DRENTORTOR-563919 format. One line per field, with one value per residue (C-alpha): residue number from 0; chain; x, y, z. Coordinates in nm, 3 decimals, padded with zeros to 5 digits. Each point is the difference from the previous one (the first is absolute). Example, Ala and Ser with C-alpha at 12.3 -4.5 7.8 and 13.67 -1.06 7.14 Angstrom:
BEGIN
k [0:1]
c [A:A]
px [01.230:00.137]
py [-00.450:00.344]
pz [00.780:-00.066]
***
This chain:
BEGIN
k [0:1:2:3:4:5:6:7:8:9:10:11:12:13:14:15:16:17:18:19:20:21:22:23:24:25:26:27:28:29:30:31:32:33:34:35:36:37:38:39:40:41:42:43:44:45:46:47:48:49:50:51:52:53:54:55:56:57:58:59:60:61:62:63:64:65:66:67:68:69:70:71:72:73:74:75:76:77:78:79:80:81:82:83:84:85:86:87:88:89:90:91:92:93:94:95:96:97:98:99:100:101:102:103:104:105:106:107:108:109:110:111:112:113:114:115:116:117:118:119:120:121:122:123:124:125:126:127:128:129:130:131:132:133:134:135:136:137:138:139:140:141:142:143:144:145:146:147:148:149:150:151:152:153:154:155:156:157:158:159:160:161:162:163:164:165:166:167:168:169:170:171:172:173:174:175:176:177:178:179:180:181:182:183:184:185:186:187:188:189:190:191:192:193:194:195:196:197:198:199:200:201:202:203:204:205:206:207:208:209:210:211:212:213:214:215:216:217:218:219:220:221:222:223:224:225:226:227:228:229:230:231:232:233:234:235:236:237:238:239:240:241:242:243:244:245:246:247:248:249:250:251:252:253:254:255:256:257:258:259:260:261:262:263:264:265:266:267:268:269:270:271:272:273:274:275:276:277:278:279:280:281:282:283:284:285:286:287:288:289:290:291:292:293:294:295:296:297:298:299:300:301:302:303:304:305:306:307:308:309:310:311:312:313:314:315:316:317:318:319:320:321:322:323:324:325:326:327:328:329:330:331:332:333:334:335:336:337:338:339:340:341:342:343:344:345:346:347:348:349:350:351:352:353:354:355:356:357:358:359:360:361:362:363:364:365:366:367:368:369:370:371:372:373:374:375:376:377:378:379:380:381:382:383:384:385:386:387:388:389:390:391:392:393:394:395:396:397:398:399:400:401:402:403:404:405:406:407:408:409:410:411:412:413:414:415:416:417:418:419:420:421:422:423:424:425:426:427:428:429:430:431:432:433:434:435:436:437:438:439:440:441:442]
c [A:A:A:A:A:A:A:A:A:A:A:A:A:A:A:A:A:A:A:A:A:A:A:A:A:A:A:A:A:A:A:A:A:A:A:A:A:A:A:A:A:A:A:A:A:A:A:A:A:A:A:A:A:A:A:A:A:A:A:A:A:A:A:A:A:A:A:A:A:A:A:A:A:A:A:A:A:A:A:A:A:A:A:A:A:A:A:A:A:A:A:A:A:A:A:A:A:A:A:A:A:A:A:A:A:A:A:A:A:A:A:A:A:A:A:A:A:A:A:A:A:A:A:A:A:A:A:A:A:A:A:A:A:A:A:A:A:A:A:A:A:A:A:A:A:A:A:A:A:A:A:A:A:A:A:A:A:A:A:A:A:A:A:A:A:A:A:A:A:A:A:A:A:A:A:A:A:A:A:A:A:A:A:A:A:A:A:A:A:A:A:A:A:A:A:A:A:A:A:A:A:A:A:A:A:A:A:A:A:A:A:A:A:A:A:A:A:A:A:A:A:A:A:A:A:A:A:A:A:A:A:A:A:A:A:A:A:A:A:A:A:A:A:A:A:A:A:A:A:A:A:A:A:A:A:A:A:A:A:A:A:A:A:A:A:A:A:A:A:A:A:A:A:A:A:A:A:A:A:A:A:A:A:A:A:A:A:A:A:A:A:A:A:A:A:A:A:A:A:A:A:A:A:A:A:A:A:A:A:A:A:A:A:A:A:A:A:A:A:A:A:A:A:A:A:A:A:A:A:A:A:A:A:A:A:A:A:A:A:A:A:A:A:A:A:A:A:A:A:A:A:A:A:A:A:A:A:A:A:A:A:A:A:A:A:A:A:A:A:A:A:A:A:A:A:A:A:A:A:A:A:A:A:A:A:A:A:A:A:A:A:A:A:A:A:A:A:A:A:A:A:A:A:A:A:A:A:A:A:A:A:A:A:A:A:A:A:A:A:A:A:A:A:A:A:A:A:A:A:A:A:A:A:A:A:A:A:A:A:A:A:A:A]
px [08.223:00.001:00.216:00.158:00.172:00.186:00.310:00.010:-00.004:00.297:00.186:-00.048:00.118:00.323:00.054:-00.065:00.256:00.259:-00.058:00.005:00.334:00.146:-00.129:-00.153:00.185:00.339:00.173:00.347:-00.107:-00.152:00.318:00.215:-00.235:00.015:00.379:-00.021:00.144:00.291:00.068:-00.162:-00.057:00.273:-00.185:-00.343:-00.262:-00.181:-00.340:00.098:00.139:-00.341:-00.193:00.208:-00.049:-00.375:-00.014:00.232:-00.199:-00.256:00.251:-00.004:00.376:00.259:00.376:00.246:00.055:-00.371:-00.040:00.298:-00.127:-00.348:00.154:00.203:-00.316:-00.186:00.291:00.094:00.358:00.233:00.023:00.174:-00.087:00.342:-00.084:-00.334:00.158:00.244:-00.290:-00.194:-00.003:-00.246:-00.125:-00.185:-00.264:-00.066:00.011:-00.257:-00.224:-00.005:-00.059:-00.295:-00.156:00.045:-00.103:-00.319:-00.148:-00.353:-00.284:-00.306:-00.211:-00.355:-00.278:-00.026:-00.332:00.159:00.251:-00.273:00.146:00.350:-00.103:00.153:00.352:00.260:00.162:-00.039:00.348:00.051:00.332:00.125:00.300:00.070:00.294:00.200:00.263:00.346:00.311:00.219:00.294:-00.208:-00.058:00.245:-00.183:-00.354:00.005:-00.280:-00.067:00.294:00.069:00.317:00.119:-00.110:-00.093:-00.281:-00.067:-00.332:-00.120:-00.273:-00.179:-00.188:-00.277:-00.231:-00.272:-00.297:-00.318:-00.196:00.237:00.188:00.334:00.292:00.166:00.279:00.211:00.299:00.208:00.154:00.088:-00.251:00.155:-00.146:-00.345:-00.323:00.014:00.334:-00.158:-00.302:00.161:00.049:-00.352:00.114:00.192:-00.331:-00.294:-00.165:-00.304:-00.327:00.156:-00.143:00.242:-00.098:00.264:00.001:00.110:00.367:00.027:-00.156:00.226:-00.157:00.255:-00.084:-00.371:00.090:00.211:-00.286:-00.241:00.241:00.018:-00.381:-00.042:-00.220:00.048:-00.188:00.184:-00.068:00.098:00.222:-00.181:00.281:-00.038:-00.112:-00.297:-00.079:-00.319:00.059:-00.212:00.180:00.330:-00.062:00.054:-00.307:-00.114:-00.069:-00.114:-00.261:-00.114:-00.047:-00.184:-00.255:-00.031:-00.029:00.172:00.243:00.077:00.161:00.294:00.291:00.363:00.229:00.324:00.255:-00.002:-00.376:-00.064:-00.358:-00.174:-00.344:-00.028:-00.252:-00.069:-00.227:-00.073:00.134:-00.205:00.043:00.152:00.270:00.075:00.042:00.232:00.224:00.002:00.091:00.283:00.133:-00.005:00.174:00.282:00.041:00.077:00.028:00.259:-00.178:-00.360:-00.237:-00.158:-00.370:-00.028:00.161:-00.216:-00.313:00.104:00.063:-00.377:-00.002:00.129:00.185:00.058:00.146:-00.040:00.011:-00.289:-00.283:-00.338:-00.166:00.182:-00.030:-00.230:00.164:-00.131:00.163:00.340:00.020:-00.112:00.260:00.274:-00.084:00.120:00.352:-00.031:00.046:00.374:00.012:-00.168:00.259:00.279:-00.181:-00.024:00.373:00.099:-00.259:-00.023:00.285:00.306:00.097:00.256:00.177:00.313:00.356:00.180:00.369:00.082:-00.180:00.055:-00.158:-00.281:-00.095:-00.027:-00.211:-00.235:-00.058:-00.055:-00.262:-00.164:-00.035:-00.207:-00.205:-00.086:-00.081:-00.253:-00.158:-00.026:-00.165:-00.256:-00.077:-00.035:-00.239:-00.205:-00.039:-00.132:-00.239:-00.121:-00.343:-00.060:-00.096:00.331:00.323:00.365:00.167:00.366:00.088:-00.155:00.144:00.348:-00.030:-00.093:00.267:00.259:-00.101:00.034:00.309:00.176:-00.269:00.020:00.377:-00.014:-00.256:00.212:00.309:-00.196:00.075:-00.199:-00.014:00.156:00.303:00.038:-00.014:00.267:00.223:-00.024:00.099:00.289:00.132:-00.063:00.002:00.380:00.245:00.222:00.364:00.192:00.375:-00.020:-00.222:-00.164:-00.371:-00.178:00.023:00.375:00.059:-00.207:00.174:00.345:-00.080:00.041:00.351:00.286]
py [14.246:00.237:-00.135:00.339:-00.018:-00.322:00.184:00.192:-00.331:-00.126:00.328:-00.020:-00.362:00.097:00.292:-00.222:-00.255:00.273:00.137:-00.350:-00.072:00.329:00.024:-00.326:-00.295:-00.069:-00.074:-00.005:-00.270:-00.210:00.039:-00.120:-00.286:-00.122:00.036:00.265:00.268:-00.083:00.349:00.343:00.125:00.248:00.168:-00.125:-00.051:-00.330:00.175:00.206:-00.315:-00.170:00.309:00.003:-00.372:00.029:00.294:-00.164:-00.318:00.165:00.024:-00.266:-00.058:00.090:00.052:00.056:00.355:00.076:-00.163:00.192:00.332:-00.039:-00.104:00.321:00.201:-00.154:00.061:00.343:-00.125:-00.114:-00.374:-00.201:-00.332:-00.128:00.074:-00.175:-00.306:-00.034:-00.003:-00.273:-00.347:-00.292:00.162:00.259:-00.268:-00.046:00.375:00.097:-00.299:00.094:00.365:-00.091:-00.210:00.278:00.281:-00.158:-00.094:-00.111:00.195:00.056:-00.305:00.008:-00.045:-00.350:-00.078:00.067:-00.281:-00.261:-00.350:00.136:00.148:-00.283:00.063:00.253:00.023:-00.165:-00.067:-00.043:-00.157:-00.053:00.058:00.144:-00.058:00.223:-00.125:00.160:00.022:-00.310:00.163:00.015:-00.377:-00.058:00.240:-00.059:-00.350:-00.097:-00.315:-00.189:-00.240:-00.174:00.298:00.309:00.143:00.250:00.274:00.080:00.209:-00.122:00.244:-00.135:00.232:-00.025:00.254:00.031:00.019:00.174:00.283:00.046:-00.038:-00.169:-00.242:-00.167:00.069:-00.213:-00.080:-00.328:-00.200:-00.222:-00.308:00.089:-00.133:00.083:-00.315:00.118:00.342:-00.152:00.054:00.377:00.050:-00.121:00.325:00.188:-00.222:00.022:-00.134:00.077:00.061:-00.160:-00.097:-00.038:-00.154:-00.196:-00.357:00.094:00.049:-00.338:-00.134:-00.216:00.107:00.365:-00.065:-00.163:00.301:00.236:-00.205:-00.014:00.381:00.026:00.125:-00.126:-00.085:-00.076:-00.174:-00.207:-00.363:-00.214:-00.285:-00.248:00.027:-00.294:00.060:-00.197:-00.064:00.154:-00.262:-00.304:00.139:-00.185:00.158:00.173:-00.083:00.358:-00.094:-00.240:00.263:00.257:-00.242:-00.046:00.368:00.307:00.206:-00.089:00.181:-00.216:-00.034:-00.212:-00.071:00.118:-00.158:-00.214:00.248:-00.057:00.370:00.068:00.224:00.071:-00.121:00.168:-00.128:00.197:-00.100:00.210:00.081:-00.283:00.230:00.129:-00.349:-00.135:00.287:-00.084:-00.371:00.074:00.227:-00.265:-00.269:00.229:00.105:-00.339:-00.196:-00.376:-00.030:00.225:-00.049:00.095:-00.289:-00.075:00.116:00.334:00.053:-00.068:00.240:00.273:00.031:00.132:00.295:-00.155:00.238:-00.060:00.225:-00.004:00.248:-00.193:-00.058:00.206:00.309:-00.062:-00.222:-00.173:00.245:00.291:-00.172:00.003:00.364:00.099:-00.181:00.197:00.312:-00.134:00.119:00.355:-00.052:-00.106:00.330:00.184:-00.162:00.079:00.368:00.005:-00.147:00.151:00.358:00.083:-00.095:-00.293:-00.197:00.304:-00.060:00.125:-00.336:00.087:-00.161:-00.188:00.288:00.254:-00.242:-00.042:00.376:00.036:-00.286:00.115:00.357:-00.122:-00.210:00.312:00.165:-00.313:-00.026:00.372:-00.039:-00.302:00.203:00.289:-00.243:-00.131:00.355:00.109:-00.319:00.046:00.352:-00.118:-00.302:00.154:00.084:-00.225:00.067:-00.188:00.062:-00.207:-00.061:-00.045:00.331:00.192:-00.142:00.103:00.357:00.041:-00.148:00.250:00.295:-00.126:00.336:00.170:-00.274:00.035:00.377:-00.041:-00.257:00.221:00.301:00.220:00.145:-00.201:00.301:-00.020:-00.374:00.062:00.270:-00.211:-00.300:00.213:00.162:-00.333:-00.262:00.138:00.026:-00.269:-00.132:00.109:-00.304:-00.034:-00.327:00.113:00.300:00.064:00.084:00.378:-00.018:-00.220:00.231:00.312:-00.153:-00.038:00.374:-00.011:-00.071]
pz [05.238:-00.299:-00.281:-00.071:00.339:-00.079:-00.121:00.329:00.188:-00.201:00.039:00.376:-00.006:-00.175:00.236:00.300:-00.120:-00.047:00.352:00.144:-00.164:00.113:00.356:00.125:-00.151:00.160:-00.330:00.156:00.247:-00.281:-00.204:00.289:00.082:-00.360:-00.023:-00.272:00.233:00.230:00.135:00.007:-00.355:-00.081:-00.280:-00.106:00.275:-00.039:00.005:-00.306:-00.162:00.036:-00.114:-00.318:-00.064:00.047:-00.241:-00.254:-00.008:-00.226:-00.285:-00.269:-00.019:00.261:-00.014:00.283:-00.124:00.019:00.343:00.141:-00.137:00.154:00.333:-00.018:-00.077:00.295:00.240:-00.143:-00.035:-00.275:-00.054:-00.271:-00.158:00.109:00.365:-00.040:-00.158:00.292:00.245:-00.175:00.152:00.020:00.324:-00.213:-00.054:00.373:00.067:-00.263:00.084:00.369:-00.087:-00.225:00.275:00.255:-00.234:-00.133:00.335:00.066:-00.152:00.217:-00.073:-00.122:00.252:00.143:-00.166:-00.339:00.056:00.027:-00.028:00.072:00.334:00.211:-00.135:00.105:-00.343:-00.341:-00.138:-00.375:-00.098:-00.355:-00.226:-00.343:-00.234:-00.236:-00.245:00.022:-00.220:-00.001:00.182:00.322:00.009:00.288:00.231:-00.125:-00.154:-00.231:-00.198:-00.144:-00.284:-00.123:-00.199:00.183:00.339:00.014:00.254:00.161:00.291:00.234:00.232:00.302:00.118:00.302:00.074:00.234:-00.205:00.277:00.094:-00.327:00.178:-00.179:00.241:-00.193:-00.310:-00.096:-00.308:-00.110:-00.307:-00.177:00.162:00.341:-00.075:00.179:00.210:00.141:00.063:00.176:00.339:-00.064:00.136:00.343:00.054:-00.021:00.089:00.343:00.181:-00.179:-00.343:-00.314:-00.281:-00.366:-00.228:-00.322:-00.065:-00.041:00.379:00.079:00.279:00.271:00.262:-00.072:00.057:00.330:00.105:-00.087:00.209:00.294:00.025:00.008:-00.357:-00.284:-00.366:-00.320:-00.281:-00.305:00.048:-00.219:-00.172:00.074:00.378:00.215:00.229:00.314:00.194:00.350:00.184:-00.143:-00.128:-00.331:-00.345:-00.138:-00.353:-00.105:-00.351:00.139:00.250:-00.275:-00.224:00.278:00.101:-00.225:00.275:00.276:00.326:00.266:00.239:-00.127:00.076:-00.276:-00.123:00.180:00.291:00.032:00.042:00.119:-00.255:-00.131:-00.362:-00.229:-00.351:-00.231:-00.363:-00.286:-00.310:-00.255:-00.264:00.237:00.132:-00.353:-00.092:00.295:-00.090:-00.363:00.111:00.243:-00.271:-00.250:00.232:00.166:-00.316:-00.003:00.278:00.249:-00.098:00.286:00.189:-00.014:00.364:-00.077:-00.309:00.204:00.279:-00.258:-00.010:00.354:00.196:00.294:00.290:00.344:00.303:00.377:00.028:00.169:-00.162:00.275:-00.137:-00.376:-00.207:-00.295:-00.262:00.185:00.010:-00.379:-00.013:00.259:-00.189:-00.312:00.185:-00.055:-00.359:00.130:00.024:-00.365:-00.090:00.208:-00.203:-00.325:00.097:00.077:-00.335:-00.233:00.127:00.242:-00.204:00.220:-00.200:-00.150:00.204:-00.033:00.007:-00.028:00.335:00.278:00.246:-00.234:-00.086:00.368:00.037:-00.314:00.088:00.356:-00.121:-00.246:00.270:00.217:-00.271:-00.067:00.368:00.007:-00.282:00.168:00.320:-00.185:-00.141:00.348:00.137:-00.272:00.023:00.373:-00.055:-00.274:00.201:00.063:-00.367:-00.290:-00.180:00.062:-00.085:-00.274:00.089:-00.369:-00.105:00.292:-00.072:-00.365:00.093:00.268:-00.236:-00.271:00.240:00.180:-00.026:00.207:00.262:00.009:00.054:00.279:00.181:-00.030:00.128:-00.303:-00.287:-00.324:-00.177:00.229:-00.060:-00.375:00.025:00.224:-00.234:-00.299:00.186:00.126:-00.265:-00.354:-00.032:-00.103:00.276:-00.017:-00.128:-00.047:-00.195:-00.287:-00.162:-00.027:-00.326:00.042:00.070:-00.303:-00.220:00.132:-00.061:-00.368:-00.030:00.143:-00.250]
***
């Protein structure tokens, strides 16, 4: 496609999202299903509420006053920040997450021959989390780490997306204390037969691998070096170190852990420099009391992967290449934090924070979707879309995106913002600077 038409593609994408929100998505039904709406909206339609949130998400820092004013602009009604605050509840998280999943549905996939080694799978699910520190007063709702003197607050976002279709499938918030192992079962709400799951070592739970296998899905994961492996024919423990000393590569069926889960174990050697870096880091952080064992230090020279994808589908070298696709989700998080203002939250209360975070996530998912759309259109060319660069550009021109999503001209948005937000609020408890200065002239 001609590069000069890329901005038309994005403009059409924004227009399509607006029309979908207004005329196709049953926002009221989603709001009731999530518990955010308990009766018919008396004033603000839920579709307009979502249009406003999607448009607002482009802004770097949000306040309740700003959110309420853009909701009013989208609905062509008056709406106060007090009315918005009364409506907020933890259900806002479920409502916006469900809306994002429904709104950003499947993109038309590339031709089958372009999927190559991924052809046998219905979806490729990436699952990971990212963390943001929060002010201390939110520690009860979003608990972070803790020491004897102080409790910290931290927000953890779990995110699952389909790599093939570009569809977000899961968004949820929690404190830092709900670790990734506890979140490993979140995938069970989504996974189906023929899906492939790529997750990092934090989600390593044997029972979860068993659940995935039982539903007819597949996984690729790194393997912990402290696991016990068993020989399937004899049921006896396998001396993995001895096996690797004999063979430069390993690809064989084993039983894993006390549950003796049948998996395919693949061990591929790391470059000596990288292996030595990992060993030095382990020795430095372990100290004398938790010094790594000789077995663990030896296994740090290998990439250990487990999967239930049979050898007839993938050779060992492809398994490692496929697992590297998991890094895509790390790039998604980097785009959020580096270019889309994720982390600039209004943290006065937990209710307001949930609204701000979910609003930001809407925009982050929108940018990821735009990247997928453009890449699909450029698939036949020799040029490919950088998510980081696209996020930087969209973040820099957020006002234009906002106007397009609201269906108004940028000039009108500029005028409305000036009319609505340049004046001090009327306060009875204190005077603003201009009032104080003016009173100096009164004797």
